[in-house]
C-alpha positions as CSV (number, residue, x, y, z in Angstrom):
1,M,83.6,108.1,102.9
2,T,85.0,106.9,100.0
3,Q,87.3,104.0,100.3
4,L,90.9,104.1,98.9
5,N,93.0,101.6,97.6
6,I,96.5,101.7,97.4
7,I,99.1,99.5,95.4
8,A,102.8,100.0,96.0
9,T,105.7,98.0,94.1
10,I,108.6,97.6,96.1
11,T,111.7,96.1,94.3
12,V,114.2,94.8,97.2
13,K,118.3,94.6,96.7
14,P,118.7,91.0,96.1
15,E,121.0,91.3,99.1
16,F,118.3,92.0,101.7
17,Q,115.6,90.1,100.6
18,E,115.8,87.9,103.3
19,A,116.3,90.7,105.9
20,F,113.0,92.3,104.8
21,N,110.7,89.1,105.5
22,P,110.4,89.6,109.5
23,I,110.0,93.2,108.5
24,F,107.6,92.7,105.7
25,K,105.8,89.8,108.1
26,R,105.3,92.9,111.1
27,L,103.9,95.3,108.6
28,V,101.0,92.9,107.1
29,T,100.4,91.8,110.6
30,G,100.1,95.1,112.3
31,S,98.5,96.8,108.9
32,R,95.7,94.1,109.1
33,A,95.0,94.8,112.7
34,E,94.6,98.5,112.5
35,P,91.5,100.3,112.6
36,G,90.1,101.1,108.8
37,C,92.0,98.4,107.3
38,L,90.1,96.3,104.8
39,R,92.5,94.6,103.0
40,Y,96.5,94.3,103.4
41,E,97.6,91.7,100.9
42,L,101.6,91.2,100.3
43,N,102.4,89.3,96.8
44,Q,105.5,88.4,94.8
45,S,106.3,88.4,91.5
46,I,106.8,85.2,89.9
47,E,109.3,86.5,87.3
48,D,111.4,88.4,89.5
49,P,111.3,87.5,93.5
50,N,112.7,90.7,94.5
51,I,109.6,92.5,93.5
52,Y,106.6,92.6,95.8
53,I,103.1,94.1,95.2
54,V,101.3,95.5,98.3
55,I,97.6,95.6,97.3
56,E,96.0,97.9,100.3
57,R,92.3,98.8,100.9
58,W,91.5,101.5,103.4
59,Q,88.0,103.0,105.1
60,S,89.2,106.7,104.6
61,Q,92.2,108.8,104.2
62,Q,92.1,109.4,108.0
63,A,92.9,105.7,108.6
64,I,95.8,105.6,106.0
65,D,97.3,109.1,107.5
66,L,96.9,106.8,111.1
67,H,98.5,104.1,109.4
68,N,101.1,105.6,108.2
69,T,102.4,106.9,111.7
70,T,102.3,103.5,113.4
71,A,105.5,101.6,114.4
72,H,105.5,98.9,111.8
73,F,105.1,101.1,109.0
74,T,107.8,103.5,110.3
75,E,109.9,100.5,110.8
76,F,109.4,99.4,107.3
77,A,109.9,103.0,105.9
78,N,113.6,103.4,107.6
79,F,114.5,99.8,106.4
80,A,113.2,100.4,102.8
81,K,115.5,103.6,102.8
82,D,118.5,101.6,102.1
83,H,117.4,98.6,101.0
84,V,115.0,98.7,98.3
85,D,116.2,99.3,94.3
86,G,113.0,101.1,93.7
87,L,109.4,102.0,95.5
88,S,106.4,102.9,93.2
89,I,102.8,103.9,95.4
90,S,99.6,105.1,93.5
91,V,96.4,105.7,95.3
92,V,93.6,104.8,93.5
93,K,89.5,104.8,94.1
94,Q,87.4,102.1,92.7
95,V,85.3,103.1,89.8
96,D,81.8,101.9,89.4
97,I,80.8,101.9,85.8
């Protein structure tokens, strides 16, 4: 099985940044407890505190698919619809050279 990485850049609307904190906490905590999750890391930009970068590593596409159906992911996705200015998601695999 090929491990997959996800790099998500999320720009939270400034007026909703504080409201995002408990949702991010539930997302990170819940995701780390999922089978197939090898890494789930939330980072905040030093230059712009409204920009968050999530770095994830999953055992397989199946693990990602299951993750996308969880309550904590659904809560985040629903909240993000109206409270973010931008969202960029890249699914990548490591290249060993």
